[in-house]
N, C-alpha and C positions, 0 to 999 in steps of 0.2 A: 544184600540190599536189592530190592526190586527196581529195575530200570525200565522206564517206558520208552518205546521207540520215538525217534525224532522225525519220522515221516509215516505216510500211509502206504508204503510200498507193499505191505502185506495186510491181510485181514486176519483177525483173531477171534477165538471164541473162548469160553471158560474151560479150564482144566478140571474143575470141580463143581460142587453144588453149593449155592448160597441160600440161606434162609434168614429172613429178617421180618420183624414185626414192628409196628409203630402206629402212630395216630395219623389219620387222614386230615389234611388241612381244612377242608370244607365240611366234611361229615362229622369230624370230631370222634369218629369211631376207630376202634383198634382194627387194624388190617394186617394181613400176613402175605408175604410173597416167597416163593421158592424159584430160584433162577438157575438154569442149567443149560448146557449146550444142546443144540438141535441139529438134525441132519440137513435141514434146508436153510437157504440164505434168508436173512431177515429177522424180524422180531415177532414171535408167536406167543399168543396169550390163551390160557384156558382158566376156567374157574374150578376151584377145588370140588364143588358139588357136581360138576359135569366135566370130568377130566377128558372125555373123548371128544368134546367140542373144542376144537383148536382153531383160533382165528389168527390170520396173518395181519399184523397192523399195517394199515395203508392210509393214505391221505383221504380216501373216499369215506373212511369210517369216522372221521372227525364229526362230532355232533355239537360241540360247544367250545368256544374259546373265551368265555367270560371268566377272567382272573385265573384261568388254568386251561389246560388242553384236555378235553374229554373225548373218548371214542365210544361209538355205539357198537356193541358186540352182541349179536343176536338180539335178545329182547331187553338187554340192560346196558347201562353206561359204566365205563371205567374212567375215573377222574384222576387228574393231576399226574399224568404220565410223563410230563416233559423233563423232569429232573433225572429220572432213571434213564430215559432215552438219551438225554444229553450225555450222561456218564458213559453209556455204551458206545454211542456214535463217536463222541470225543476221543475215547480210548481206542477206537478202531475195532470194536467188537461187533460181530454179527453172528448169525447161526445160533440164535438164543431163544429159549423157551421160558416164559414167565407164567407160573401158576399163582393165581390170586385167590385169597380167601377174604372177601370183602368187596367194596365197590370203589376203592381208591388206593393208589400206591402210597405207602407210608412216606410222610414228609421228612422224617428223620430230623436233621438239624437245619433243614431249609436250603441246603446246598446239594452238590453232587459228590462231595468228597467222601462221605461215608460209604457210598456205593463203590467208589474207586478203591477204598481201603479193603472192601470185601473182595473185589476182583484180585487185588494184590495177594490177599490171604490164600485164595484157592489157586491162583496162578492162571495164566492164559496160554493158549496153544494156537499154532497157525491153523487157519481154516482155508478151505478152497478159495481161490480168487473169486470174489463176488462179481455178479453182473450189475447189481443195482446199488452198491454201497456209495458210489459216486454218481453224480448227475452231470453229464457233459452238457454245456450250453454253447451255442454257436453265435448268439447275438445278445445284445444287452437287453435287460428287462428293467423297467422302471414302473413302480406302483406307488400311488399316493392315496392316502385316506385322511381326509380333512387336512391337518397340518403335519401329518406323519408321512415319511417317504422311505421306501426301501428300493435299492437298485442292485442288480447283479450284472457284472461284465465278465466275459470269458477270461480265464487265467489258467495257468498250469497248476497252480496250487489254490488252496482255500485260504483266503485272507478276509478278515472281518474288521470293518471300521465302523464304530457305532458311537452315537452321541445322544444324550438325553438332556432334557431341560425341565426343571421343576421349580415352582415358586418358593419352595421351602429352602431356606438358606443352608441347611445341613447338607443338601444335595446340590442345588444350583445347576450349573451346566457341567457335564462330565463327558469326556471322550476317551475312547480306548481303541487300540488296534492290535490285532494279533495275527501272526502267521500260524494257522492252526495245524497242529499235529498232536499225537497223544501226550508227549512230554509237556508241551506248552499248555495244553488243555488242563492237565493235572495240576501244574504249578500255578497257572495264572487265572484259570476260570473256575475249576471245580469247587474250590473252597468258598466261593462267593454266595452268600445267603440271600434268600428272598427278602423283600422289604415291604413295609406298609406304612400307613399314616394314622397317627392316633386319632385325628379328627374325623376319619372315615370309618372307624371301627363300628360305631353305633349303626350307621347306615348299612354296612355290609352284614352285620349281625341280624338286622331286621329282615334282610333278604334271605336269611338262612344260610349264609356263607361264613367262612373262616371260624367254624365252631372248634376246630382243633388248633387254631393259631395261638401262639404263646410267645413269651420273651425268650424261650429256649429254641424256637424254630423259625424266628423271623426277626429281622431288624425293624425297629419301630421308630419312625421319625416324628418329632414334634417341633414344628417351627424351625428354630435355628440349632436344634441339638438332637442327639439320639437318646432315646429312653434307656437303651440297653447297650452302651458301649462296652468294650472297645470294638472297633471294626477290624476285620482281618486285612483289609486293604483300605487306603484312604478313599479310593473310588470303588468300593465294593458294589454299590448299586448298578453302575454301568457294566461291570463284569458279570453281574447276575443276569442282566438283560441279554448279554451275549450267550450265557449258559442256556437261557430259555430259547433263544433263536436256534442254537445247535440242536436242542431237543425237538423243536418243532419241524426242523428240516430233515431230521433222521428218518421220517416216514417216506420221504421220496429219494433220499440219498443226498449226502453233502455235495453241494455243487462245486465243481472246479471253477471257482469264480472269485472275483473280488466283490465283496458284498458291502455296501454302504447303507447304513440305517440311521435315520433321524427320528427320534421318539418312537421306537419300536414297541410292538405289542403282540400278543398271541394272535390276534385277528389279522394283523398286518403280515406276520410271519406265515400264517396259513395261506394268505393270498399269494405270497411269493412261492410257497411250496406247490400250490395248485398250478401256477404258471410254469414252474420247472417241470411239472409232470406232463404238461401238454406239449 
């Protein structure tokens, strides 16, 4: 039985090669990825048609945070990277190469757990101690955007406390806190799926988004109920918000901090990541 570490004392990489294909959330197109270990720290991406052009993912490459996180690599964008990045950072993985055939990372079931199961299948191995996997902070950071707030205060460990508030009765106000480590991430965060709202589907479709969204890869809320129950957790939406946050912070390194978030979003997460980088 595979057992994930209960701390981030060591950094890991993959002991084998993963290949997955699936549908992209926004493009609706089939896309493929091959993931393997790499000799340098961080997360590196290349496209199958140009294998010698390898990009190290970084905060500066983020091009869009509208309903997903996209990075600009050379002359093209790569969309919806946050779930895979969350899976890797949450599990303590770095020194990774991702080869992409397409313009989006496959959504799979809308969570990070299928990536985690792939990691377990090929196994992990210790990697050199990284310089940038964690981000040390010496003072508190507070950022607000309209009525959303995110704050980070120095701590020896990474702890996340997050709250969301929606007018839909099926969600309402939810809060969750976690002392983050690979084991707690896999058990408490990774299975949480992305979610959306039935009354917004038409608008998003007209914008050319969520072409690959379905009841198989997203929870759909309609007023006081879920269209496609059951939920994996009673508070699955807030857990998924934390999943997204971990993925968005992976590009600068998980902060050794206590992070408090109210009404988080990809754009708010990106603002914190940029502040941590400076």
